[in-house]
C-alpha positions, 0 to 999 in steps of 0.5 A: 911160830906155828912150828913152835906151837906144835912143838910145845903142845907135843911136849906138853902131851908127853909130860902129861902122860904121867898123869894119865889114868891107867888104873893099877892092877892088884898084882902091882901093889902086892908085897914082893915074894921075899917078904913072905920068906922073913915071916914067922913059920906059925903065927897065931893068925895062920889060916884064920882070916878072910878079906871083905870089901869095905861096906862104905864104898865111896864112888869117888875112890873108883876114879883113883889109880888104886881103888878099894876093890883092887886093894881088897884083891891085893890084900887077899892075895898077900894073905894067901901067900903069907899063909893067913887066908882060911880056905873055909870057916875063917875066924876073922875078917880083914877090911882094908879101906884106902883113905887117902893118897897124897903126893907131897912136893919134894925137890929131890924125889917124887913121893906118894903117901898111902893111908889105909885103914885095916880092921880085924873083925871077929866073924862070930861076935862082930867085935873089932880086934884091930883097927889102925890106919897105916901111913907109908910112903913110896918114892922115886928119885928125880933122876930115876924118873927122868923120861918115865911118863908113868911116875904117878903110877910107879910111886903110887904102886910103891906106897901101896906095896909098902903099906900092905907089906907092913900090915902083913908083917904086923899080922905075923907078930900079932898074938890073939886079937883083943876082942873084949 
């Protein structure tokens, strides 16, 4: 009986490894390089943006796999690679705020859903030209996840990457922001 208890505790610790907090670095949630190849060559917002950390910082968010600081760094890196980032005197600033990450149950796969609020703000007038919450998901099939003790991190990375990729694609087709 003593050996059975030790085996059960060992299995429980192994299975809980996927729930351990390791924090996801910004590079893990940035869009893949292929994303930038499909963007228009000269979008309106090219070299006109900067990124700001949201003013309303929620300390509970820092306990998550991805927090607003890492999200801000990932969005800034994505804007640079896509050619949207301004080296000096940006016309607009982007605020990206992680609102929620959900992990709904699915019998066939592990799923994470990320909700991020993106705001595009005029640096001179302070008017908001774009304010939208994007909700995208990332998933891993149950067989793909078998034996992987970082499932939570992997699906979170995929959901965040999909969200940022979608935002970059939206910016690439955006005409002049409506700041009236």
